[in-house]
C-alpha positions in Angstrom: -0.1 0.1 -0.1 1.3 3.3 -0.7 1.4 5.8 1.7 -1.1 8.2 0.4 -3.7 5.3 0.1 -3.0 5.1 3.8 -4.2 8.8 4.0 -7.1 9.3 2.3 -8.0 7.4 5.4 -6.8 9.9 8.2 -8.5 12.4 6.3 -9.5 15.7 8.3 -8.0 14.3 11.4 -4.6 16.1 13.1 -1.3 15.0 13.3 2.8 15.5 12.5 3.6 15.1 8.6 7.6 15.2 8.5 8.4 16.4 4.4 11.0 17.0 2.1 11.9 20.9 3.6 10.3 20.9 7.2 8.0 19.7 9.5 4.1 21.0 11.0 1.4 19.4 12.9 -2.0 20.6 11.7 -5.1 19.3 9.9 -4.7 16.3 7.2 -6.8 18.2 4.4 -6.8 16.0 0.9 -4.9 13.4 -0.2 -4.6 12.9 -3.9 -2.0 11.2 -5.7 0.1 14.1 -6.7 0.1 16.3 -3.9 -1.5 16.6 -0.4 -3.2 19.6 1.1 -2.7 20.0 5.0 -3.5 23.5 7.5 -1.2 23.9 9.3 -1.9 24.6 13.0 0.1 27.5 15.2 0.8 25.4 18.7 1.3 28.9 20.5 -2.3 29.7 20.2 -3.8 26.6 18.5 -4.9 29.2 15.4 -4.4 27.6 11.8 -1.0 29.4 10.5 -1.4 28.6 6.1 -3.0 25.8 3.9 0.1 24.0 2.2 0.4 22.0 -0.4 2.4 19.5 -0.2 4.2 17.6 -3.0 3.2 13.1 -2.5 6.6 11.9 -2.5 8.4 14.6 -0.6 6.8 12.9 2.7 9.0 12.0 4.4 7.5 11.2 8.2 3.7 11.4 8.9 2.6 10.8 12.9 -0.8 10.1 13.9 -1.4 9.5 17.9 0.4 10.2 20.4 0.8 12.7 23.2 1.0 16.4 20.8 -1.3 15.3 18.5 -3.9 14.4 22.1 -3.2 17.7 23.5 -3.6 19.9 20.1 -7.2 17.3 19.6 -8.2 18.4 23.4 -7.0 22.3 23.0 -8.9 22.3 19.0 -11.8 20.6 21.2 -11.9 22.9 24.0 -12.4 26.6 22.4 -14.8 24.7 19.1 -17.2 23.8 22.5 -16.1 27.3 24.1 -17.4 28.9 20.9 -19.9 27.2 20.6 -21.5 28.7 24.1 -20.6 32.8 23.1 
């Protein structure tokens, strides 16, 4: 199975992606044959800072779970709950 095929299963989930020129935490928006669309999260203020289109063959590593990912999911979830109240 190719990495892009596996990433297709994780669209709309938070993860860490490392590619040839960088690595960031964020949310996978789209995984296609040629590229992936990834919304980068600034971990200091938990806001989206940019959308990156990454050429699929340049992806070196993907972390879908772990303590850092769980913290990001918890922070984003708590902000959603607070925003809905106001």
